[in-house]
C-alpha positions in Angstrom: -9.1 32.5 -22.0 -7.7 32.3 -18.3 -4.3 33.4 -17.5 -2.6 32.1 -14.4 0.2 33.6 -12.3 2.2 30.9 -11.3 5.4 31.5 -8.5 7.6 29.2 -6.7 6.6 28.3 -3.0 10.4 27.9 -2.5 13.1 28.7 -5.0 14.0 25.3 -7.0 16.9 25.2 -9.5 14.6 23.1 -11.8 12.3 25.7 -12.5 14.1 29.0 -13.4 11.5 30.3 -15.7 9.4 31.2 -12.2 7.3 33.4 -11.6 5.7 33.0 -14.9 1.9 33.2 -16.6 0.1 30.1 -17.8 -2.7 30.9 -20.4 -5.1 28.8 -21.3 -7.6 29.5 -24.6 -10.5 27.9 -23.2 -12.5 28.8 -19.9 -11.5 27.2 -16.2 -14.1 24.8 -16.5 -12.3 23.1 -19.4 -9.0 22.7 -18.1 -7.4 20.9 -15.1 -5.1 21.3 -12.5 -3.1 18.2 -14.4 -3.0 20.4 -17.4 -1.7 23.6 -15.5 1.0 21.2 -14.3 2.0 20.1 -17.9 2.3 23.7 -18.9 4.6 24.3 -16.3 6.8 21.7 -17.5 6.2 22.5 -20.9 8.1 26.0 -19.6 10.6 24.2 -17.2 11.4 20.6 -19.0 13.3 19.3 -16.0 10.6 20.0 -13.5 7.6 16.9 -14.4 4.3 17.1 -13.0 5.0 14.2 -10.5 7.7 17.0 -9.0 4.8 19.7 -8.6 2.7 20.4 -5.7 0.0 23.4 -6.7 -1.7 25.4 -4.0 -3.7 28.8 -4.4 -1.5 31.8 -3.2 -2.0 31.9 0.5 -3.2 28.0 1.1 -0.8 25.3 1.8 -3.8 22.8 0.6 -2.7 20.8 -2.6 -4.9 21.1 -5.7 -6.2 17.8 -6.7 -4.7 16.7 -10.4 -8.1 15.9 -11.5 -10.1 18.9 -10.8 -10.9 21.4 -13.1 -9.2 24.8 -12.7 -12.7 26.1 -11.4 -13.5 24.0 -9.1 -10.0 24.3 -7.5 -10.6 28.1 -7.1 -8.1 29.1 -10.1 -9.7 31.8 -12.2 -8.2 34.4 -14.6 -6.2 36.1 -12.6 -5.6 33.7 -10.0 -2.1 33.0 -8.5 -1.0 29.7 -7.7 2.1 28.7 -5.8 4.3 25.4 -7.2 6.4 23.4 -4.7 9.2 21.1 -5.5 8.5 17.5 -4.1 11.9 16.4 -4.8 12.7 13.2 -6.5 9.7 10.8 -7.1 9.5 6.8 -7.6 6.4 5.1 -8.9 3.7 3.6 -6.3 3.9 0.3 -8.4 7.6 0.3 -8.4 7.6 0.7 -4.5 5.4 -2.0 -4.0 7.6 -4.5 -5.9 10.6 -3.2 -4.0 8.6 -4.0 -1.0 7.6 -7.6 -1.6 10.3 -8.7 -3.0 12.3 -8.1 0.1 10.6 -11.2 1.9 10.8 -13.5 -1.5 14.8 -13.2 -1.0 15.3 -12.7 2.3 12.9 -16.0 3.5 15.1 -18.7 1.1 18.1 -17.4 2.0 17.3 -18.1 5.7 15.7 -21.5 5.1 18.1 -22.9 2.2 21.1 -21.7 4.2 20.9 -22.7 7.9 24.7 -22.9 8.5 25.3 -19.6 7.5 22.9 -18.4 9.9 22.6 -20.9 12.5 26.1 -22.4 12.7 24.9 -25.8 11.4 22.1 -27.7 9.9 18.3 -27.4 10.6 15.8 -30.8 9.9 12.8 -28.6 8.9 9.3 -29.6 10.6 6.2 -30.0 8.8 5.3 -26.5 10.4 8.5 -24.7 9.0 7.8 -26.5 5.4 4.1 -24.8 5.5 5.0 -21.6 7.0 8.0 -21.3 3.9 5.4 -22.1 1.6 2.8 -20.0 3.0 4.9 -17.1 3.2 6.3 -17.3 -0.5 2.8 -17.6 -2.0 1.6 -14.8 0.0 4.3 -12.5 -1.2 4.2 -14.0 -4.8 0.6 -13.1 -4.8 1.2 -9.5 -3.7 3.7 -9.2 -6.4 1.3 -10.4 -9.0 -1.3 -8.1 -7.9 1.0 -5.1 -7.9 1.7 -6.2 -11.6 -1.9 -6.9 -12.7 -4.5 -5.8 -10.0 -3.7 -2.6 -8.2 -4.7 0.5 -10.2 -3.2 3.4 -8.2 -4.6 7.0 -7.4 -1.4 8.4 -7.2 1.2 8.1 -9.6 4.4 8.4 -7.2 5.9 9.1 -4.1 9.0 10.7 -2.9 11.9 8.3 -3.5 13.0 8.8 0.1 9.9 6.8 1.3 10.8 3.9 -0.5 13.6 3.0 2.4 10.7 3.7 5.1 8.3 1.8 3.4 10.6 -1.2 2.6 12.0 -1.4 6.0 8.5 -2.9 7.3 8.6 -5.6 5.1 12.4 -6.6 4.8 12.9 -6.2 8.4 9.8 -7.4 10.4 8.3 -9.9 7.9 11.7 -10.7 6.2 14.3 -10.8 8.5 12.9 -11.0 11.7 10.3 -13.4 10.9 12.4 -15.9 8.7 15.3 -16.0 11.2 12.5 -17.2 14.1 10.4 -19.4 12.4 13.3 -21.4 10.4 15.6 -21.6 13.4 16.4 -24.8 15.5 13.6 -24.1 18.1 11.0 -24.9 15.3 12.9 -27.9 13.7 11.8 -31.4 13.3 13.7 -32.9 16.3 12.7 -30.0 18.7 11.1 -30.6 21.9 9.0 -27.1 21.1 7.5 -29.2 18.0 8.0 -32.8 18.7 5.0 -34.3 20.7 2.8 -31.1 20.4 -0.1 -29.6 18.4 2.4 -28.1 16.3 3.3 -31.6 14.4 -0.7 -32.7 14.4 -1.5 -32.6 10.6 -5.3 -31.9 11.4 -4.0 -28.5 13.2 -1.7 -27.7 10.5 -4.0 -28.5 7.9 -7.0 -26.6 9.6 -4.7 -23.5 9.9 -3.6 -23.8 6.1 -7.2 -24.0 5.3 -8.0 -20.7 7.3 -5.0 -19.2 5.5 -6.2 -20.1 1.9 -9.5 -18.9 2.7 -7.8 -15.5 3.6 -5.7 -15.2 0.7 -8.4 -15.9 -1.6 -10.7 -13.3 0.1 -8.1 -10.5 0.0 -7.7 -11.2 -3.5 -11.3 -10.8 -4.1 -11.4 -7.5 -2.2 -8.6 -6.5 -4.5 -10.5 -7.1 -7.6 -13.5 -5.5 -6.5 -11.7 -2.3 -5.8 -9.9 -2.5 -9.3 -13.2 -3.0 -11.1 -14.7 0.0 -9.4 -11.9 2.3 -10.9 -11.7 2.5 -15.1 -8.1 2.3 -16.2 -6.3 5.9 -16.3 -8.6 7.3 -14.0 -8.9 8.1 -10.1 -12.6 7.7 -10.0 -14.0 6.3 -6.6 -17.4 4.8 -6.1 -19.1 2.8 -3.1 -17.9 -0.6 -3.3 -20.0 -3.5 -2.8 -20.0 -7.5 -2.9 -17.9 -10.1 -0.6 -16.8 -8.4 2.4 -17.9 -4.8 1.6 -21.3 -5.5 3.0 -19.7 -5.7 6.4 -16.9 -3.4 6.7 -15.2 -0.8 4.1 -11.6 -2.7 4.2 -12.5 -6.2 3.8 -9.1 -6.6 2.3 -7.6 -5.5 5.5 -9.3 -7.6 7.5 -8.5 -11.1 5.6 -4.9 -9.9 5.5 -5.0 -9.9 9.4 -6.8 -12.8 9.8 -3.9 -14.5 7.5 -1.1 -13.4 9.3 -3.1 -14.4 12.7 -3.0 -17.8 11.5 0.8 -17.7 10.8 1.4 -16.6 14.4 -1.2 -19.5 15.7 0.5 -22.2 14.0 4.2 -21.1 14.9 3.5 -19.3 18.2 6.9 -17.5 17.4 7.3 -13.8 19.0 8.4 -12.4 15.5 5.1 -13.7 13.9 2.9 -12.2 16.8 4.9 -9.1 16.4 4.5 -8.5 13.1 1.0 -9.2 13.3 0.2 -6.6 15.9 2.5 -4.2 14.1 0.7 -5.0 10.7 -2.7 -4.8 12.3 -2.1 -1.5 13.8 -1.3 -0.1 10.5 -4.1 -1.3 8.8 -6.3 -0.1 11.2 -5.1 3.4 10.9 -5.5 3.2 7.1 -9.0 1.2 7.2 -10.1 4.3 9.6 -8.8 6.7 7.5 -10.5 5.3 4.3 -13.7 4.6 6.2 -13.7 8.4 7.1 -13.1 9.4 3.6 -15.8 7.3 2.2 -18.6 8.5 4.5 -17.3 12.2 4.0 -17.4 11.7 -0.1 -20.8 9.6 -0.3 -22.5 10.8 3.0 -26.3 9.7 3.0 -25.4 7.1 0.4 -22.9 5.3 2.2 -23.7 1.9 3.9 -24.3 3.8 7.6 -23.9 -0.3 9.0 -20.4 -1.0 7.7 -17.4 -0.9 10.2 -14.3 0.0 9.0 -11.8 -3.3 9.0 -13.6 -5.8 11.9 -16.9 -6.7 11.3 -19.5 -5.5 14.1 -17.1 -3.9 16.3 -14.3 -1.3 14.6 
């Protein structure tokens, strides 16, 4: 038997039953932090586990849901604090919202040029190809969210949805679409006529590299999915296509795909999104790379880079 005292890190109207004691019949190694959260919810029905951050008394480090009480340092007589994280939203829902933005914004600007540019735009082949590539990219991301991705965390603070969505809705949505579908890139524009940007060989070569990057990115996502059984947060060392060179080939191929769009168009908006997205993915990749090395130690391949083969 184990009895745990639970106190509020900060007063919350959702948990008026605190402080309280949670008692389990079995020993600490037979129960998890997730079960402790559910027990708190049982006494405070308006305070779901997704809003709870548990920590040992005097320590701010959050206790992982999958950890046993024993592994988390919670024993009979221990005291833990619970903090209300505020309203939550599912990661999957956030991804759907993020990627839906460009899928709505690009067609609006592409098909209604009179509204956005004050007149008609005779779309060039370049614009048609970029339009198709962008829509297919974000449609792929939506399908991956629905059928491929498995998330280690179920929710995030609701306020984050606005920050996360702005990145996609503004940079790869409004800014990119307004630039590449403008008269500057139209069929009769001097920026296009007689230049490499209407050369079929150049355009098809770019699309071939773009398709390669998209399929390679999908392959990496499927590999990561297969590492984690459904309903678990299990982590393992990824192997296979792309992973022999870098820890995050999905980010590398994503960067390659957006590089193609930037090279095809030469648009300031495409280059801006490429720079911002590459920086962000590099930050994520370096963090994941460090975590892999920390968790798996000498088992993790020493010659792997984080995101760019042989470089970083």
